[in-house]
N, C-alpha and C positions, 0 to 999 in steps of 0.2 A: 222683414227681410233686409231692410236697410241697416239695422243694428247688427245682423249677422255679417253683412258685407263689411261694415265698419270694423267689427272685431277680428274677422279673418284678415282684413287689410292691415290691421295693426300688427298681427302676427307675421304676415308676409314681409312687412317693412323691417320688423325686428330680426327675423331669421333669414331674410333674403331667399325665401322659398315659397312657392305657391301652396295655399291651403284651400281646397275646394270641397264642396259638398254636392251631392247629386240633386238634392232638393231640400226645401224648408217646408215642412208640413205642419199645419195647425190641426192636429187630429188625435191627440192623446186624451184618453178619458181616465177618470179616477184621481188618485192622489198625486201622481207624478206631474211635476211642472214641465219638465223637459226630458229629452232623451236623445242620445246619439245612437243610431241604428246602422249596423252593417248587415246587409242582407246577402246571404250566400246562395239564394235560390236562383239568381239570374247571372251566374258567373260566366255563362257563355257569351254575354254581351261584351266582355272585356278580354283583351288578348292574354293577360296573365293575372295572377292573383294580386300582385302588388298594385297594378292599375286599378283593379276592382276595389281593394281595400282603401284606396285613397279617396273613394267617393262615397262617404256615408250619407245618410239621411238625417237631418236634424228635425226633431219633432217637438211640438209644444202643445200645451193644454189650452184649448180655446176658452174654457170657462174661466180659468185663472188669468189668462191674458185680458179678457174683457173686464173682469172684476178689478184687477190691480194695475192695468195698463202700464204706465211709465215705470213703476217700481218693478214689475215683472220683467219688462224689457231691459232695464238697467241691471238686474241681478241674474235672471235666469239665462238670458242669451249669452253673456260672457261665460257663465258656468259651463254651458254645453259646448261653446266654442273652445274653451280651454281643454275639454275632453278631446275634441277633434284634433287640436294642435298637439296635445300630449301624445296621443296615439300615433300621429304622423311622425313626430320627432323621435319617440322612444320605443315604438312598437306596441303591439296589442297585449303583451304579457305584463305590462305595468298594472299596479293597483288603480282602480278607477279614481279614487280620491287620495292617491298616494302623494309622495313628495314632489314628483314631477308636475302633477296637476296643481298642487298647492302653490308651488313656485310660480307657475303661470298665472294663477289667479291673483297673487299678490304683486308680482313684479311686472307682468304684462298688462293686466286689466285693472290693477289697483282696487281689487275687491277682497273682502274677507273670504277666506276659503271655507265657506259654509257648505256642509255636505247636504243638508236638507233645507227646504224652504220653511218659512213660518206663515205661509198663507193659510187662511181659514177656508176649509172646504166643507160645503154643506153635506150633511150626512144624507145618504141616499135612503129614501124610504123603501124598506124591503117589503115586498108583497109576500104574505104568508098564506098558505092554504091549510084549512082545517081537515084533519083526518081522524077518524075514530078507530081505535084498535079494537077489532072484533073480539079478541080473546079476553080482554080485561076492561073493555069499554072506557078507555082513557083517550082524551082528546089530545092530538099532537098537532103542532103547527110546523108545516114543512115549507122549505124554500121553493122557489120556482124551479130550480135545478132538479130537486128530488121529485117534485110534482110532475115535471116533464118525463123523467125516467119512469115513473109509475105509469103514466099514460102510454108510454112506448113499451111497457112491460119489460123494462131492463132492470128494474129494481123491485124489491118487495115493499 
């Protein structure tokens, strides 16, 4: 959270404009290192759409944060903050990793505008379920999603 405050403060100083986020959450799973999220489900909390859109949620991956610590903080946090600043300055219709974002990464945060991270992610062991096809007696391995659908009788 300190690095987020530092990055947004740097942008505020540069552009003489406040840049805020609703919260900083450490709760992304999977391959993504970070994400800026605009939620449209609670719009009634805000007086108008522009107030609402100025308060995104910054989300980060706890596994990658724990594994890569300082490198993660130094690379991923400015990356996501650059998205927040770019959307606030240029609107939501810009390309996520377009010229505006790249310019902020290079000139504001002195970072290479890398679109994806190079962190190694442990492959998740997939639990498979064995099923034997009655008509031709072939064994199939199905994922948990298909297994659950069969158990709920939503799939064949």
